[in-house]
C-alpha positions as CSV (number, residue, x, y, z in Angstrom):
1,M,0.2,0.1,0.0
2,A,1.4,3.5,-1.1
3,E,2.0,6.0,1.6
4,A,0.0,9.2,1.8
5,P,2.2,12.3,0.6
6,R,3.4,14.1,3.7
7,V,2.5,17.8,4.1
8,D,5.6,20.0,3.8
9,T,6.4,23.0,6.2
10,A,5.5,25.4,3.3
11,Q,2.2,24.0,2.7
12,L,1.5,24.1,6.4
13,M,2.7,28.0,6.4
14,E,0.3,28.6,3.5
15,L,-2.9,27.2,4.9
16,L,-2.0,28.8,8.2
17,S,-1.7,32.0,6.1
18,V,-5.1,31.6,4.4
19,S,-7.0,30.5,7.9
20,L,-5.4,33.6,9.8
21,G,-6.4,35.8,6.9
22,A,-10.0,34.4,7.4
23,F,-9.8,34.5,11.1
24,Y,-8.4,38.3,11.1
25,G,-11.2,39.4,8.4
26,D,-14.0,37.9,10.5
27,F,-12.4,39.5,14.0
28,T,-12.0,43.0,12.0
29,A,-15.7,42.8,10.9
30,A,-16.7,41.7,14.4
31,A,-14.9,44.5,16.2
32,A,-16.1,47.2,13.7
33,S,-19.5,46.1,14.5
34,E,-18.8,47.2,18.0
35,N,-17.3,50.4,16.8
36,L,-13.6,49.2,17.5
37,T,-10.5,49.0,15.4
38,A,-9.0,45.8,14.9
39,S,-6.2,47.0,17.4
40,Q,-8.7,47.7,20.1
41,G,-10.4,44.4,19.7
42,K,-6.9,42.6,20.1
43,T,-6.4,44.7,23.1
44,L,-9.9,43.5,24.7
45,T,-8.8,40.1,23.7
46,V,-5.2,39.8,25.5
47,L,-6.7,41.6,28.5
48,R,-9.4,38.8,28.8
49,Q,-6.4,36.7,29.9
50,G,-5.9,39.2,32.6
51,P,-4.4,42.5,33.6
52,A,-1.5,43.5,32.1
53,A,1.3,46.4,32.2
54,M,1.4,48.9,29.2
55,R,5.0,48.0,28.5
56,A,4.1,44.1,28.1
57,L,0.8,44.8,26.3
58,A,3.0,46.8,23.7
59,E,5.3,43.4,23.6
60,T,2.4,41.3,23.2
61,M,0.7,43.2,20.5
62,A,4.1,43.7,18.8
63,C,3.3,47.6,18.5
64,D,5.3,50.8,19.8
65,A,4.3,51.6,23.4
66,S,3.0,55.2,22.4
67,N,0.6,53.2,20.0
68,V,-0.7,51.3,22.9
69,T,-1.3,54.4,25.1
70,G,-3.7,55.9,22.4
71,I,-5.3,52.4,22.1
72,V,-5.8,52.2,25.7
73,D,-7.0,56.1,26.2
74,R,-9.7,55.2,23.6
75,L,-10.7,52.2,25.4
76,E,-10.8,53.9,28.9
77,K,-12.8,56.6,27.3
78,R,-15.5,54.3,26.1
79,G,-15.0,52.4,29.9
80,L,-14.0,49.0,28.3
81,V,-11.1,49.2,30.6
82,R,-9.3,50.9,33.3
83,R,-5.6,51.7,34.5
84,E,-4.3,50.6,38.0
85,A,-1.3,51.4,39.8
86,G,1.1,48.1,40.2
87,A,1.1,46.4,43.6
88,S,4.6,46.3,43.8
89,D,5.4,49.6,41.9
90,R,3.2,52.3,41.7
91,R,4.8,53.8,38.6
92,V,3.6,50.7,36.6
93,K,0.4,51.1,35.1
94,N,-1.6,48.0,34.8
95,V,-4.6,47.9,32.2
96,V,-7.7,46.0,33.9
97,L,-10.6,44.9,31.4
98,T,-13.9,46.1,33.1
99,A,-17.1,44.3,33.2
100,E,-18.4,46.3,30.2
101,G,-15.0,45.3,28.2
102,E,-15.9,41.9,29.0
103,H,-19.2,42.3,27.7
104,V,-17.9,43.7,24.2
105,T,-15.4,41.0,24.0
106,D,-17.8,38.2,24.1
107,A,-19.9,40.1,21.8
108,I,-17.3,40.4,19.3
109,R,-16.4,36.7,19.7
110,A,-20.3,36.0,19.3
111,K,-20.5,37.8,16.1
112,M,-17.4,35.8,14.5
113,R,-19.7,33.6,12.3
114,T,-17.4,32.4,10.0
115,T,-14.9,31.1,12.3
116,R,-17.3,29.6,14.9
117,D,-19.2,27.8,11.8
118,G,-15.8,26.6,10.9
119,L,-14.7,25.2,14.6
120,E,-18.2,23.9,15.1
121,R,-17.9,21.5,12.2
122,L,-15.1,19.7,14.3
123,G,-16.0,17.0,16.6
124,D,-14.8,16.7,20.1
125,E,-11.8,14.5,19.4
126,D,-10.7,16.9,16.6
127,R,-11.2,19.9,18.6
128,E,-9.0,18.4,21.2
129,R,-6.4,17.5,18.7
130,L,-6.7,21.2,17.1
131,Y,-6.4,22.6,20.7
132,A,-3.2,20.5,21.3
133,L,-1.4,21.3,18.2
134,L,-1.9,24.9,18.1
135,E,-0.7,25.0,22.0
136,R,2.4,23.0,20.9
137,V,2.9,25.2,18.1
138,F,2.4,28.7,19.5
139,V,2.0,28.7,23.0
140,S,4.7,26.0,24.4
141,R,8.2,26.8,24.8
142,P,11.1,24.6,24.4
143,G,12.5,23.8,27.9
144,A,9.6,25.9,29.5
């Protein structure tokens, strides 16, 4: 019996590019429906994982600290986030998602129909496998 052809790294990268493009388009449209830019929506999503210092937020979002300041200013003005002084260093400002920010983040996720429909087509076993693979590729660090 002939062995099925293997998928090479270039093919995986191409499929990831197409997949992430679809996800980003879906996310951008959902964020816009909440009167947010994609960067503002991404900030809320990052903060959904927990409070973050401004500098850490800039690193996570791979953008300049001054850009994050503007994003946070606009989100704070809408009541979606708040700044708090750090517990150990009062000069450090942590950004915290408010209850309204959580609500808007949930609304964005709920409106991402293309992404949700695709993921919902997967059975439980495939979801678990996809989760484990994505975690291995993007979250786990060697030696961590």
